[in-house]
All heavy atoms as an XYZ file, in Angstrom:
690
protein
N      28.341    -86.426    -54.372
C      27.472    -87.433    -53.971
C      26.825    -87.208    -52.691
O      25.538    -87.445    -52.595
C      28.273    -88.776    -53.893
C      27.597    -89.941    -53.437
S      26.313    -90.480    -54.733
C      25.601    -91.930    -53.932
N      27.568    -86.760    -51.689
C      26.863    -86.503    -50.317
C      25.930    -85.319    -50.451
O      24.837    -85.334    -49.881
C      27.939    -86.197    -49.317
C      27.554    -86.338    -47.962
S      27.134    -87.988    -47.669
C      26.745    -87.917    -45.889
N      26.329    -84.369    -51.385
C      25.369    -83.138    -51.450
C      24.092    -83.546    -52.007
O      23.076    -82.986    -51.699
C      26.151    -82.072    -52.334
N      24.138    -84.620    -53.011
C      22.860    -84.960    -53.469
C      21.978    -85.748    -52.451
O      20.715    -85.564    -52.545
C      23.206    -85.951    -54.723
C      23.765    -85.306    -55.954
O      23.673    -84.172    -56.034
O      24.487    -86.039    -56.692
N      22.573    -86.374    -51.586
C      21.851    -87.050    -50.489
C      21.253    -85.950    -49.566
O      20.020    -86.133    -49.109
C      22.737    -87.991    -49.718
C      23.108    -89.376    -50.405
C      24.152    -90.054    -49.569
C      21.880    -90.135    -50.790
N      22.065    -84.996    -49.317
C      21.405    -83.849    -48.431
C      20.309    -83.294    -49.137
O      19.261    -82.834    -48.524
C      22.468    -82.758    -48.151
C      23.581    -83.293    -47.031
C      24.836    -82.962    -47.140
C      23.100    -84.007    -46.007
C      25.720    -83.416    -46.194
C      23.948    -84.352    -45.029
C      25.341    -84.143    -45.085
N      20.450    -82.973    -50.349
C      19.363    -82.286    -51.139
C      18.093    -83.147    -51.210
O      16.883    -82.759    -51.083
C      19.835    -82.014    -52.571
C      20.814    -80.853    -52.481
S      20.286    -79.378    -51.658
C      19.375    -78.621    -52.947
N      18.283    -84.576    -51.291
C      17.166    -85.486    -51.399
C      16.505    -85.500    -49.988
O      15.190    -85.474    -49.915
C      17.635    -86.963    -51.678
C      16.706    -87.975    -51.763
C      15.721    -87.651    -52.900
C      17.282    -89.270    -51.966
N      17.212    -85.401    -48.869
C      16.643    -85.333    -47.544
C      15.907    -84.122    -47.384
O      14.839    -84.070    -46.769
C      17.872    -85.556    -46.559
N      16.467    -83.035    -48.005
C      15.742    -81.823    -47.878
C      14.348    -81.792    -48.603
O      13.407    -81.275    -48.162
C      16.651    -80.565    -48.441
N      14.387    -82.454    -49.674
C      13.123    -82.621    -50.498
C      12.134    -83.458    -49.668
O      10.936    -83.197    -49.655
C      13.373    -83.305    -51.831
C      12.226    -83.614    -52.651
C      11.718    -82.327    -53.180
C      12.604    -84.432    -53.901
N      12.577    -84.539    -49.000
C      11.672    -85.343    -48.140
C      11.113    -84.465    -47.067
O       9.981    -84.624    -46.641
C      12.414    -86.630    -47.622
S      12.910    -87.748    -48.891
N      11.928    -83.753    -46.442
C      11.434    -82.764    -45.280
C      10.457    -81.737    -45.884
O       9.469    -81.489    -45.327
C      12.590    -82.101    -44.555
C      12.155    -81.140    -43.625
C      13.482    -83.082    -43.892
N      10.713    -81.348    -47.103
C       9.834    -80.370    -47.654
C       8.445    -81.079    -47.995
O       7.418    -80.303    -47.822
C      10.303    -79.833    -49.004
C       9.562    -78.826    -49.766
C       9.541    -77.592    -48.976
C      10.264    -78.525    -51.160
N       8.428    -82.265    -48.325
C       7.171    -82.945    -48.619
C       6.388    -83.112    -47.282
O       5.221    -82.911    -47.200
C       7.423    -84.339    -49.180
C       7.869    -84.186    -50.639
C       6.163    -85.279    -49.152
C       8.510    -85.404    -51.317
N       7.116    -83.375    -46.061
C       6.477    -83.371    -44.884
C       5.881    -82.008    -44.375
O       4.789    -81.992    -43.752
C       7.322    -84.024    -43.781
O       8.337    -83.076    -43.379
N       6.671    -80.972    -44.870
C       6.061    -79.596    -44.449
C       4.831    -79.318    -45.351
O       3.886    -78.578    -44.800
C       7.318    -78.618    -44.829
C       6.663    -77.255    -44.841
C       8.373    -78.727    -43.720
N       4.719    -79.958    -46.586
C       3.506    -79.687    -47.328
C       2.486    -80.330    -46.579
O       1.296    -79.811    -46.627
C       3.705    -80.343    -48.774
N       2.561    -81.491    -46.004
C       1.572    -82.196    -45.264
C       1.149    -81.286    -44.020
O      -0.116    -81.186    -43.658
N       2.107    -80.632    -43.427
C       1.794    -79.669    -42.340
C       0.953    -78.556    -42.798
O       0.029    -78.041    -42.044
C       3.122    -79.294    -41.606
N       1.201    -78.066    -44.007
C       0.513    -76.905    -44.467
C      -0.989    -77.349    -44.671
O      -1.892    -76.554    -44.518
C       1.106    -76.542    -45.822
C       2.371    -75.626    -45.759
C       2.919    -75.477    -47.171
C       2.037    -74.326    -45.180
N      -1.215    -78.637    -45.142
C      -2.594    -78.980    -45.201
C      -3.278    -79.132    -43.972
O      -4.484    -78.640    -43.716
C      -2.526    -80.369    -46.031
C      -2.152    -80.297    -47.311
C      -3.976    -81.044    -45.923
C      -1.890    -81.653    -48.066
N      -2.636    -79.479    -42.852
C      -3.141    -79.509    -41.605
C      -3.461    -78.111    -40.997
O      -4.427    -77.743    -40.517
C      -2.273    -80.266    -40.584
C      -2.702    -80.326    -39.112
C      -4.115    -80.720    -38.956
N      -4.231    -82.240    -39.304
C      -5.360    -82.752    -39.382
N      -6.500    -82.017    -39.125
N      -5.499    -83.996    -39.656
N      -2.535    -77.229    -41.283
C      -2.696    -75.816    -40.863
C      -3.897    -75.140    -41.698
O      -4.649    -74.348    -41.061
C      -1.390    -74.948    -41.195
N      -4.123    -75.658    -42.854
C      -5.242    -75.101    -43.616
C      -6.703    -75.563    -43.154
O      -7.626    -74.868    -42.937
C      -5.131    -75.399    -45.080
C      -6.274    -74.932    -45.978
C      -7.390    -75.509    -46.195
C      -6.257    -73.704    -46.632
N      -8.154    -74.886    -47.115
C      -7.433    -73.600    -47.382
C      -5.293    -72.587    -46.767
C      -7.901    -72.545    -48.132
C      -5.806    -71.592    -47.521
C      -6.907    -71.507    -48.109
N      -6.629    -76.840    -42.857
C      -7.881    -77.445    -42.505
C      -8.226    -77.542    -40.988
O      -9.488    -77.759    -40.662
C      -7.992    -78.955    -43.097
C      -7.811    -79.007    -44.489
C      -7.754    -80.448    -45.123
N      -9.159    -80.734    -45.361
C      -9.545    -81.938    -45.634
N      -8.705    -82.812    -45.659
N     -10.869    -82.259    -45.944
N      -7.245    -77.427    -40.235
C      -7.560    -77.386    -38.806
C      -7.641    -78.854    -38.150
O      -6.705    -79.630    -38.460
N      -8.581    -79.294    -37.385
C      -9.767    -78.591    -37.050
C      -9.745    -77.506    -36.007
O     -10.580    -76.656    -35.896
C     -10.661    -79.788    -36.638
C      -9.754    -80.627    -36.036
C      -8.431    -80.571    -36.877
N      -8.788    -77.641    -35.156
C      -8.754    -76.707    -33.948
C      -7.605    -75.721    -34.069
O      -6.669    -75.859    -34.970
N      -7.570    -74.776    -33.223
C      -6.402    -73.864    -33.161
C      -5.175    -74.528    -32.584
O      -4.101    -74.150    -33.157
C      -6.774    -72.557    -32.120
C      -8.018    -71.887    -32.692
C      -8.451    -70.821    -31.754
N      -7.397    -70.120    -31.039
C      -7.589    -69.241    -30.265
N      -8.831    -68.790    -29.815
N      -6.620    -68.457    -29.655
N      -5.194    -75.465    -31.816
C      -4.058    -76.059    -31.366
C      -3.484    -76.952    -32.478
O      -2.199    -77.033    -32.632
C      -4.339    -76.963    -30.043
N      -4.257    -77.612    -33.200
C      -3.890    -78.349    -34.352
C      -3.080    -77.563    -35.381
O      -2.089    -77.770    -35.918
C      -5.045    -78.965    -35.020
C      -5.715    -80.057    -34.153
O      -4.905    -80.848    -33.451
O      -6.877    -80.200    -34.233
N      -3.689    -76.346    -35.653
C      -3.071    -75.408    -36.514
C      -1.645    -74.855    -36.047
O      -0.662    -74.693    -36.681
C      -3.923    -74.326    -36.734
C      -5.178    -74.638    -37.579
C      -5.974    -73.450    -38.066
N      -6.837    -73.846    -39.124
C      -8.220    -73.723    -38.993
N      -8.775    -73.179    -37.831
N      -9.078    -74.223    -39.913
N      -1.622    -74.764    -34.737
C      -0.399    -74.224    -34.067
C       0.690    -75.249    -34.109
O       1.892    -75.038    -34.383
C      -0.573    -73.682    -32.694
C       0.645    -73.107    -31.950
S       1.002    -71.664    -33.012
C       2.725    -71.749    -32.770
N       0.281    -76.490    -33.918
C       1.157    -77.594    -33.951
C       1.701    -77.795    -35.398
O       2.844    -78.144    -35.564
C       0.575    -78.999    -33.397
C       0.218    -78.908    -31.873
S       1.790    -78.496    -30.957
C       2.671    -79.957    -31.303
N       0.822    -77.577    -36.364
C       1.348    -77.788    -37.697
C       2.257    -76.575    -38.113
O       3.329    -76.745    -38.694
C       0.203    -77.751    -38.600
O      -0.491    -76.608    -38.650
N       1.963    -75.417    -37.635
C       2.936    -74.218    -37.729
C       4.223    -74.515    -37.081
O       5.285    -74.187    -37.649
C       2.280    -72.969    -37.116
N       4.303    -75.167    -35.906
C       5.495    -75.535    -35.277
C       6.349    -76.637    -36.179
O       7.497    -76.540    -36.314
C       5.257    -76.157    -33.888
C       4.912    -75.058    -32.878
C       6.020    -74.104    -32.638
O       7.069    -74.524    -32.419
N       5.663    -72.870    -32.854
N       5.572    -77.439    -36.754
C       6.201    -78.471    -37.689
C       6.705    -77.818    -38.907
O       7.817    -78.147    -39.490
C       5.239    -79.557    -38.059
C       5.727    -80.631    -39.059
C       6.849    -81.390    -38.458
C       4.567    -81.630    -39.482
N       6.128    -76.872    -39.375
C       6.554    -76.059    -40.504
C       7.884    -75.303    -40.169
O       8.815    -75.276    -40.894
C       5.440    -75.092    -41.104
C       4.277    -75.865    -41.627
C       6.007    -74.116    -42.022
C       3.069    -74.990    -41.913
N       7.910    -74.714    -39.022
C       9.027    -74.053    -38.538
C      10.165    -74.966    -38.316
O      11.419    -74.827    -38.820
N       9.917    -76.154    -37.654
C      11.019    -77.048    -37.624
C      11.539    -77.689    -38.836
O      12.631    -77.964    -39.032
C      10.540    -78.226    -36.651
O      10.101    -77.822    -35.424
N      10.505    -77.972    -39.749
C      10.853    -78.380    -41.048
C      11.803    -77.420    -41.814
O      12.684    -77.782    -42.554
N      11.347    -76.138    -41.656
C      12.095    -75.066    -42.319
C      13.673    -75.057    -41.784
O      14.487    -74.880    -42.527
N      13.685    -75.219    -40.543
C      15.131    -75.262    -39.898
C      15.853    -76.491    -40.449
O      16.966    -76.344    -40.797
C      14.958    -75.456    -38.453
C      16.364    -75.706    -37.837
C      14.339    -74.090    -37.862
N      15.212    -77.610    -40.508
C      15.854    -78.875    -41.160
C      16.299    -78.678    -42.462
O      17.374    -78.964    -42.952
N      15.407    -78.092    -43.275
C      15.732    -77.821    -44.702
C      16.866    -76.904    -44.902
O      17.859    -77.153    -45.684
C      14.410    -77.320    -45.494
C      13.347    -78.432    -45.580
C      14.798    -76.812    -46.831
C      11.974    -77.927    -46.051
N      16.872    -75.814    -44.045
C      17.907    -74.896    -44.173
C      19.235    -75.495    -43.712
O      20.269    -75.236    -44.435
C      17.672    -73.626    -43.263
N      19.217    -76.305    -42.732
C      20.533    -77.007    -42.301
C      20.919    -77.866    -43.394
O      22.147    -77.952    -43.675
C      20.326    -77.747    -40.980
C      21.532    -78.619    -40.626
C      20.041    -76.749    -39.837
N      20.043    -78.708    -43.965
C      20.519    -79.635    -45.033
C      21.052    -78.943    -46.326
O      21.882    -79.358    -46.888
C      19.255    -80.528    -45.433
C      18.911    -81.600    -44.287
C      17.545    -82.236    -44.656
C      20.021    -82.609    -44.290
N      20.386    -77.845    -46.708
C      20.815    -77.112    -47.726
C      22.351    -76.499    -47.493
O      23.106    -76.497    -48.293
C      19.798    -76.018    -48.118
C      18.618    -76.612    -48.836
C      20.417    -75.042    -49.155
C      17.544    -75.779    -49.105
N      22.402    -76.004    -46.277
C      23.664    -75.440    -45.926
C      24.823    -76.491    -45.953
O      25.896    -76.225    -46.352
C      23.657    -74.873    -44.469
N      24.414    -77.706    -45.527
C      25.456    -78.795    -45.707
C      25.722    -79.183    -47.021
O      26.771    -79.490    -47.495
C      24.952    -80.060    -44.847
N      24.641    -79.188    -47.869
C      24.841    -79.651    -49.240
C      25.665    -78.520    -50.080
O      26.372    -79.039    -50.954
C      23.453    -79.874    -49.915
N      25.476    -77.432    -49.848
C      26.067    -76.373    -50.608
C      27.305    -75.764    -49.896
O      27.917    -74.804    -50.511
C      25.172    -75.143    -50.932
C      23.893    -75.799    -51.679
C      23.044    -74.700    -52.144
N      23.614    -74.038    -53.217
C      23.303    -73.042    -53.949
N      22.103    -72.419    -53.444
N      23.927    -72.513    -54.957
N      27.598    -76.228    -48.685
C      28.788    -75.810    -48.074
C      28.811    -74.268    -47.853
O      29.686    -73.611    -47.974
C      30.041    -76.216    -48.688
O      30.198    -77.548    -48.701
N      27.570    -73.734    -47.556
C      27.389    -72.349    -47.234
C      26.893    -72.141    -45.788
O      25.717    -72.326    -45.597
C      26.379    -71.782    -48.113
C      26.904    -71.678    -49.623
C      25.985    -70.997    -50.555
O      25.237    -70.043    -49.932
O      25.877    -71.330    -51.631
N      27.840    -71.772    -44.855
C      27.437    -71.771    -43.436
C      26.510    -70.553    -43.154
O      25.753    -70.488    -42.144
C      28.738    -71.614    -42.722
C      29.708    -71.211    -43.839
C      29.190    -71.584    -45.066
N      26.313    -69.653    -44.042
C      25.548    -68.429    -43.957
C      23.972    -68.926    -43.858
O      23.232    -68.285    -43.190
C      25.714    -67.385    -44.917
N      23.702    -70.016    -44.476
C      22.346    -70.571    -44.475
C      22.036    -70.980    -43.052
O      20.783    -70.970    -42.696
C      22.122    -71.581    -45.534
C      22.417    -71.128    -46.991
C      20.703    -72.157    -45.485
C      22.378    -72.118    -48.121
N      22.966    -71.309    -42.168
C      22.638    -71.732    -40.887
C      22.112    -70.621    -40.152
O      21.365    -70.904    -39.213
C      23.994    -72.305    -40.278
C      24.460    -73.593    -40.675
C      25.760    -74.034    -40.186
C      23.529    -74.670    -40.523
N      22.607    -69.300    -40.512
C      21.855    -68.242    -39.735
C      20.484    -68.130    -39.956
O      19.607    -67.762    -39.133
C      22.646    -66.896    -40.217
C      24.069    -66.868    -39.882
O      24.352    -67.593    -38.906
O      24.754    -66.093    -40.432
N      20.086    -68.487    -41.307
C      18.560    -68.475    -41.490
C      17.963    -69.481    -40.759
O      16.759    -69.322    -40.229
C      18.328    -68.754    -43.110
C      16.874    -68.975    -43.389
C      18.947    -67.675    -43.873
N      18.546    -70.661    -40.520
C      18.055    -71.751    -39.637
C      17.742    -71.225    -38.203
O      16.794    -71.567    -37.665
C      18.700    -73.003    -39.747
N      18.781    -70.560    -37.770
C      18.697    -70.052    -36.370
C      17.559    -68.991    -36.294
O      16.794    -69.045    -35.223
C      20.071    -69.440    -35.892
C      21.104    -70.515    -35.729
C      22.458    -69.753    -35.423
C      20.875    -71.303    -34.517
N      17.341    -68.173    -37.165
C      16.225    -67.177    -37.113
C      14.919    -67.914    -37.207
O      14.044    -67.517    -36.524
C      16.448    -66.110    -38.304
C      15.240    -65.232    -38.348
C      17.736    -65.227    -38.033
N      14.742    -68.962    -38.009
C      13.516    -69.704    -38.123
C      13.357    -70.312    -36.808
O      12.127    -70.311    -36.289
C      13.657    -70.718    -39.173
C      13.431    -70.271    -40.647
C      13.702    -71.364    -41.609
C      12.001    -69.676    -40.789
N      14.291    -70.904    -36.136
C      14.111    -71.646    -34.787
C      13.588    -70.572    -33.828
O      12.593    -70.807    -33.061
C      15.265    -72.283    -34.429
N      14.166    -69.509    -33.785
C      13.799    -68.357    -32.884
C      12.413    -67.818    -33.160
O      11.601    -67.741    -32.186
C      14.819    -67.192    -32.968
C      14.646    -66.181    -31.927
C      14.984    -66.646    -30.517
C      15.715    -65.057    -32.257
N      12.045    -67.638    -34.405
C      10.623    -67.213    -34.736
C       9.622    -68.279    -34.361
O       8.549    -67.994    -33.868
C      10.582    -66.959    -36.252
C      11.277    -65.757    -36.547
C      11.195    -65.533    -38.072
C      10.641    -64.377    -35.945
N      10.074    -69.602    -34.444
C       9.023    -70.675    -34.241
C       8.820    -70.583    -32.570
O       7.708    -70.851    -32.147
C       9.610    -72.013    -34.613
N       9.844    -70.382    -31.856
C       9.701    -70.397    -30.477
C       8.788    -69.184    -30.090
O       7.908    -69.230    -29.207
C      11.063    -70.167    -29.790
N       9.005    -67.918    -30.725
C       8.177    -66.825    -30.375
C       6.751    -66.990    -30.815
O       5.833    -66.576    -30.069
C       8.740    -65.499    -31.028
C       9.924    -64.993    -30.296
C      11.107    -64.663    -30.927
C       9.908    -64.731    -28.941
C      12.132    -64.145    -30.334
C      11.005    -64.194    -28.245
C      12.083    -63.992    -28.933
N       6.501    -67.761    -31.859
C       5.063    -68.118    -32.366
C       4.451    -68.930    -31.234
O       3.257    -68.730    -30.945
C       5.171    -68.742    -33.692
N       5.242    -69.963    -30.680
C       4.582    -70.708    -29.672
C       4.291    -69.898    -28.481
O       3.163    -70.169    -27.874
C       5.533    -71.918    -29.370
N       5.111    -69.064    -28.100
C       4.665    -68.304    -26.900
C       3.505    -67.291    -27.173
O       2.572    -67.113    -26.326
C       6.008    -67.361    -26.610
C       7.112    -68.106    -25.848
C       8.326    -67.130    -25.792
C       6.799    -68.758    -24.555
N       3.523    -66.699    -28.377
C       2.372    -65.905    -28.702
C       1.040    -66.677    -28.692
O      -0.018    -66.176    -28.240
C       2.624    -65.213    -30.066
N       1.021    -67.967    -29.269
C      -0.073    -68.686    -29.189
C      -0.514    -68.982    -27.814
O      -1.684    -68.978    -27.505
C       0.182    -70.075    -29.955
C      -0.920    -70.972    -29.800
C      -2.025    -70.825    -30.602
C      -0.850    -72.094    -28.986
C      -3.147    -71.634    -30.527
C      -2.010    -72.990    -28.871
C      -3.089    -72.777    -29.659
N       0.374    -69.345    -26.897
C       0.008    -69.599    -25.558
C      -0.573    -68.378    -24.894
O      -1.566    -68.472    -24.127
C       1.222    -70.162    -24.693
C       0.828    -70.211    -23.299
C       1.627    -71.518    -25.183
N      -0.024    -67.266    -25.178
C      -0.570    -65.960    -24.676
C      -1.979    -65.719    -25.180
O      -2.825    -65.142    -24.400
C       0.350    -64.809    -24.962
C       1.671    -64.774    -24.328
C       1.597    -64.477    -22.980
C       1.049    -62.986    -22.764
N       0.775    -62.685    -21.452
N      -2.347    -66.048    -26.363
C      -3.553    -65.781    -26.954
C      -4.721    -66.716    -26.475
O      -5.821    -66.338    -26.322
C      -3.533    -65.798    -28.385
O      -3.194    -67.008    -28.835
C      -2.717    -64.659    -29.018
N      -4.303    -67.929    -26.120
C      -5.332    -68.961    -25.767
C      -5.576    -68.972    -24.157
O      -6.485    -69.395    -23.784
C      -4.970    -70.353    -26.181
C      -5.089    -70.346    -27.642
C      -3.713    -70.882    -25.645
N      -4.585    -68.328    -23.437
C      -4.775    -68.295    -21.993
C      -5.687    -67.075    -21.561
O      -5.685    -66.085    -22.277
C      -3.577    -68.209    -21.238
O      -2.870    -67.056    -21.687
C      -2.674    -69.358    -21.305
N      -6.590    -67.239    -20.645
C      -7.519    -66.189    -20.232
C      -6.747    -64.956    -19.814
O      -5.929    -64.999    -18.945
C      -8.420    -66.680    -19.299
C      -7.697    -67.915    -18.711
C      -6.833    -68.418    -19.742
N      -7.144    -63.811    -20.467
C      -6.560    -62.538    -20.175
C      -5.006    -62.429    -20.201
O      -4.406    -61.750    -19.472
C      -7.054    -61.970    -18.749
C      -8.450    -61.819    -18.655
C      -8.922    -61.267    -17.288
C     -10.417    -61.083    -17.187
N     -10.701    -60.640    -15.984
N      -4.464    -63.313    -21.104
C      -3.009    -63.255    -21.160
C      -2.286    -63.685    -19.963
O      -1.248    -63.099    -19.566
N      -2.815    -64.654    -19.312
C      -2.193    -65.077    -17.986
C      -0.747    -65.416    -18.081
O      -0.357    -66.026    -19.176
C      -2.968    -66.305    -17.473
N       0.016    -65.115    -17.082
C       1.458    -65.482    -17.163
C       2.247    -64.279    -17.648
O       3.540    -64.453    -17.763
N       1.697    -63.131    -17.921
C       2.469    -62.073    -18.425
C       3.026    -61.338    -17.211
O       2.273    -60.723    -16.410
C       1.620    -61.067    -19.257
C       2.415    -59.882    -19.920
O       3.676    -60.036    -19.666
O       1.817    -59.089    -20.517
N       4.349    -61.312    -17.005
C       4.809    -60.687    -15.760
C       4.560    -59.181    -15.753
O       4.355    -58.570    -14.695
C       6.301    -60.968    -15.857
C       6.627    -61.430    -17.121
C       5.264    -61.816    -17.778
N       4.595    -58.462    -16.818
C       4.304    -57.095    -16.747
C       2.815    -56.793    -16.374
O       2.521    -55.868    -15.642
C       4.461    -56.487    -18.218
C       5.983    -56.493    -18.579
C       6.251    -56.002    -19.872
O       5.232    -55.685    -20.694
O       7.463    -55.826    -20.328
N       1.849    -57.601    -16.853
C       0.519    -57.468    -16.461
C       0.228    -57.816    -14.962
O      -0.501    -57.158    -14.260
C      -0.447    -58.275    -17.300
N       1.045    -58.871    -14.591
C       0.902    -59.273    -13.137
C       1.312    -58.049    -12.234
O       0.927    -57.915    -11.128
C       1.676    -60.505    -12.805
C       1.036    -61.755    -13.576
O      -0.161    -61.665    -13.948
O       1.806    -62.757    -13.707
N       2.484    -57.371    -12.588
C       2.957    -56.317    -11.810
C       2.046    -55.135    -11.758
O       1.908    -54.493    -10.791
C       4.324    -55.823    -12.332
C       5.420    -56.820    -12.107
C       6.718    -56.334    -12.734
O       6.879    -55.189    -13.224
O       7.778    -57.234    -12.752
N       1.251    -54.876    -12.919
C       0.454    -53.774    -12.956
C      -0.872    -53.925    -12.098
O      -1.411    -53.025    -11.514
C       0.042    -53.584    -14.396
N      -1.221    -55.310    -11.990
C      -2.440    -55.611    -11.082
C      -2.054    -55.610     -9.590
O      -2.956    -55.386     -8.851
C      -2.923    -56.985    -11.482
C      -3.536    -56.971    -12.966
C      -4.026    -58.369    -13.318
O      -3.956    -59.288    -12.584
O      -4.387    -58.483    -14.458
N      -0.788    -55.809     -9.258
C      -0.503    -55.788     -7.869
C      -0.368    -54.334     -7.286
O       0.384    -53.539     -7.839
C       0.846    -56.583     -7.691
O       0.768    -57.799     -8.235
C       1.284    -56.723     -6.154
N      -1.179    -54.130     -6.158
C      -1.032    -52.748     -5.583
C       0.254    -52.389     -5.033
O       1.027    -53.116     -4.582
C      -2.115    -52.636     -4.653
C      -2.494    -54.098     -4.349
C      -2.055    -54.981     -5.545
């Protein structure tokens, strides 16, 4: 019974992720697309956690952790691409300092 509820919740999260995919497809701006990508990543983590709870398979939690880590790196990469000349990169800052 509880596993069915977890799977139903995972389905609801999956539907919200589908909405985020539409936003990522249509835009209108780069920030909107990045926010929808973050929602997709967060939704993926939620779905993985719910499926892990429903099926009692803790290995799926590892997938959720990897998704969370990738979502964080994607956000960092987005910020690096929209800032002028990759501002905030410590390696580039050291190279410019005499």
